[in-house]
N, C-alpha and C positions, 0 to 999 in steps of 0.2 A: 565925191561929196553929194549929199542928198539936200537939194533945196526944199525948204518946207514953208508953206504959208497956211494960215487959219483963214477961212472965209465963213461969214455968217450967211447961212441960206434962209432967206424969209419965206415963210410959208404962206400960201394964198388964203388959207383959212386957218383958225386956230385948229390944231391937230389933237384931237382927244381920244385915247384908248382907256382901257379899263384901269390902267396903272396911273396915268398922268395926262397933262396937257403942256402944249408948247406952241409958241408963236414963231420960233426960229430954232435952227440948229447950227452949231459951229462944228464945220468939218475941217479936216486937215488934208491938204494937197501937197503932193511931192512931185519933184522932177529929179530924173537922173539923166546923166549924159555920159557917153563913151564914143569915141571915134566919129564925133560930129553927130550922133544920132541921140535923140532925146527919148524918154519914156516917162509916162505920167501915171500917177496912182492917187487914189482917194481913200481916206479913213473917216468913217462915221462913227464916233465913240457912242456907246449906248450904256446908260447908268445900270440898266438891268443885268448887264454882264460885268459890272465893275469898271467900266471903260470910262476915261475922262480925256479931254484934249491934252492936258498936260503930261499925263502918264504915256499917252499915245506918242506924243512928239519925243519923249524920253526914249522910248523903245526905238523909234525910227532913227534916232541919231545914233543909238547903240548899235544899230545894224550896219552903219556905214563900214565899219571894219570888216563885215562879212562880205560885203559887196567889193571892197577894195581888193580881196585876196581871191576872187573867183572869176572865172571865166563866164560871163552872163549866159552864154548859150547852155551851159551846164546848170540849168535853173533847177533840176531836181536836187542837186547838191545844196544850192542855195536854201531851198525850202527845208532841207533837213538841218541845215545849220540854224535857220531862223526858228524851226520847231524846238531846237535845243536851247536857244539863247532867250527866246521870248515865250515864257511859259503862260503869260496872260495877255491882255491888249491884242487880241486876235485881229482887231481892225488895223493895227499897224502892219502886222504881216500881210494883211489883204492889199494894202497900198503898196507895198514894196512888191509883192507878188504880181500885181497888175501892171506895175511900172516896168518891171523885167520883162514880161511877156509882151507889153507894147513895143518895147525896145527891141526884142527878138523879131517880132512880126515886121517892123519897119526895117531892120536890118536884113531881112530876107525878101523885103518888098512883097509881103503877102498878108492878108487879112488873118486874124488869128483863127477864125472859124475854118478858114481854108488849110491852114496848118495843121488842124486838128482833123481834117477830112470831113467837116460837117457841111450839110446843105443849108445855105441861108433861106431857102424857100420853105423850109420845114420849121421856121419859128412859130411858136404858139401864139394865140391871142392872149394879151396881158389883161387882167382885171383892172378896174380903176376903183381905189380905195375911198371909203367915205367914213370920216371919223365920227365918233360919238357927238350927237348934238340933239337939239330940241326938234320935234316933228317938222316945224315950219321951215326951219333951216335945212334940215335933211332934204326936204323936197326941193329947195332951191339948188343944193348942190347936185341932186340927182339930175335936175333939168340941165344944169350946166355940163353934165357928163353924157349928155344924149349921144355922143359918137361912139362910146364905148359899149360894147355888146354884153359884157359880163362886169358886175359890180361885186367889190368885196365890202361888206359892211362890218364895222366894228361894233360890238355890243359889250355891256358891262355886267354887273351882279344882278340888277333887277330892272333892266330897261328893254330887254330884248323883244318883248312883245309889241311894246309901242313903237319901237324903231322899225321892226319888220312890217308891222301894220302900215305904218307911214309910208314906206317905200312900196308896198303893194298897191296903195291907192294909186299910184301914178305909173308904175311899170310892172311888167311881168317878165323882165329880163332874168336870167339866172342869176342867182345870188351865191357868194361865198361868205360864210360867217365866220367871223374871228372874235373869239371871247377873250383871248390873251390872259388865260388861266384864271378867269374871273369866277368859276363855279367850284366850290371846294367841297360839296356833298354830292355824291354820285346819284342820288335819288333826284336831287334838285336838277342836275344836269340832264338826267334822263327825261324828266317831266318837260323841260324846255325844248330839248331836241326832238321829242316826238311830236311837240306842236309844230316846231319849225320845219320838220321835214315834209309837211303837208304845203309848204309855201314856195315850192320849187327851188329848194337849196341844194346846191351842187355838192358841197361838203361843209363840214364843221372843223374849224382850225382851233387846236389847243383848247379844248373846253375846260380842263382842269389843270391845277399846278403842275409844274414840270416833273415833280418827284412822285407824282400820284398814278404810276403806271398800271399797277394792279387794278386801280379803280377805273380808269380809262378802258382797260381791257374787258372788264364787267360791262362798262357802257357800250363798248363796240359789239358785244354779243346781242344787245337788245334793241339796236337802232338799224335802219336801212340805207343810211348814207355814209359815205366814207369820213373817217376821222383823220386829220392831217396834223403831225406833229411840228411844232415851231420851237417854242422855249424848251422843249425837251431834247432837242438835237442840236448839236453844235458841229461835230466833227464825225470822221468815220467811225470811231470807237463807240458812239452812241447808238448806232443804228440797230445792230443785231437784238439788243435788248428791247427794242420798241416794236418789233415785227408782229408780235402777238396782240399789241394794243392799238396799234395805228395802221391805217391803210396806205399812208403816204408820209412824206416829209417835206418840210419847207427849209431848203437851203439857201443860207444867205452868205455872202462873201465876207461880211463883218463878223459872222460868227465863225465860219470855218477857217478863216485864215487866209483866204484867196481862192484863185481859179484852180489851181492844181488839186487842192484838197476837195474843192467843190466837185471836180471832175471824177475823182475817186469816190466820193459819197454817191454820186448818180449811178456809178457801176455796181457798187455794194448794194444800194437800195434795190436796184432792178433785179439783182441776183437772188434778192430775198422776196420778190414779188410784190414789192412796194412801189408806188407811183411817186413822182418827184415834181415838186414845184420850185421854181427859182423865185425867190422873193428879195426883199430889199429893206434897208431903213430908209430914212429921208436922206436921200443921196442926189448928186448931181448927175448929169448925163455922162460924166466920165465912169463913175462906178456901175451906172445902170448899163452902159454900153458894154462895159467888160463883162457883166453877167450875161447880157443877151448873146454873147458869141457862144455860150453853152446852150442856149435855149433850145436849138434843134434836137437836143438830147432828151427833153422832159416832156412830160405830159401837160404841165400847167405852168403859166408865169403869172407872177405879180410884181412886174417891173415898172412901176409907176412912181417911184420916189421923186423923179425929176419933174414929173407933171404936176406935183403938189406945192412946187416952189415958184416964186416969182422972179428970181435974179439968178437963174442957171447960168454959170459962167463958162460952161462947156456946150458943145453940140455933137451929137453923135447918131445913136440909133434914133430912128424915127417911128412913130406909131400912127398907123393909118387903118382906120375902122378897127382899132383895136390890136391889129398885128403888128408884131415887132418887126421893123425893116432895116437890115443892115446892107451898107453899100461895100464896095470893094477897095476901100482905102486900106492901106498897110496897117499892121498891128491892130490896135483897139479901134481905129478909124474915128478918133475924136479930134476936134479942135476947139480952141476958145482962149480964154484969158487966164493964164496961170498967175 
């Protein structure tokens, strides 16, 4: 049996990106148990990918029969069954995947990163994300984020110059710019990026709509900073076609369907000479910590979703001077209020 709860996660500030705004997110939390050992998972449905809380719960409940008939240590077989049974609602798969791996780690009394042979001292610095807002509010948000050495700034269709100028008035920290598919003309995108790359920009994320891969490749030939795919990439199957248009990819557990697929994506991207960022939706420390266990494998991290909410029901990975800090607790290493 899979225990399921919906929790409303309240944002510290209204969260605005190029597509929409929100003051809270409703995420789904699950608990599984076998042999007296529990595993926890989280799903963060995102309307951009056709995900809803109701559909996610339906898929999670549908997966109970898969878990009932499998040895949970044989998690690769469970993943294959989930991939066959759940064609959409990838966040539901992500929740089950992380719960199984949490259970496996606890059963073996080892942290997940250690099970995978990864060094927790090699975790990257995470950026801290600043949503779209007026220049005055942006400045206040940036002042509140003074402990984070790298900022990720959201921009929209026609506000990027005002936003970046406001940021640059108070800090010279490296910036990562996320357009969330905002620019639909390649000439417009080129003009904006040529201006921004003079502002100490580390990279530009998803400047154009996800299906405009040829246009993004044209753009890449004409700029000097990396382009990172987000909405254009969900799973391993998407990566090869992006190699000529993007320098890197943003892997999110809620898009990939979980840690196992994310790990495979990292390996494939690196084999194609692409860099990798581990990103997130608005998530609690449960899902953020799960992703952090893979972070020693990647060049960049944007694992700050838990830092943006005011009522985090879990505790796990810590952030110290921007760096992700994992302890030696077994499994995911999380605790909190299910």
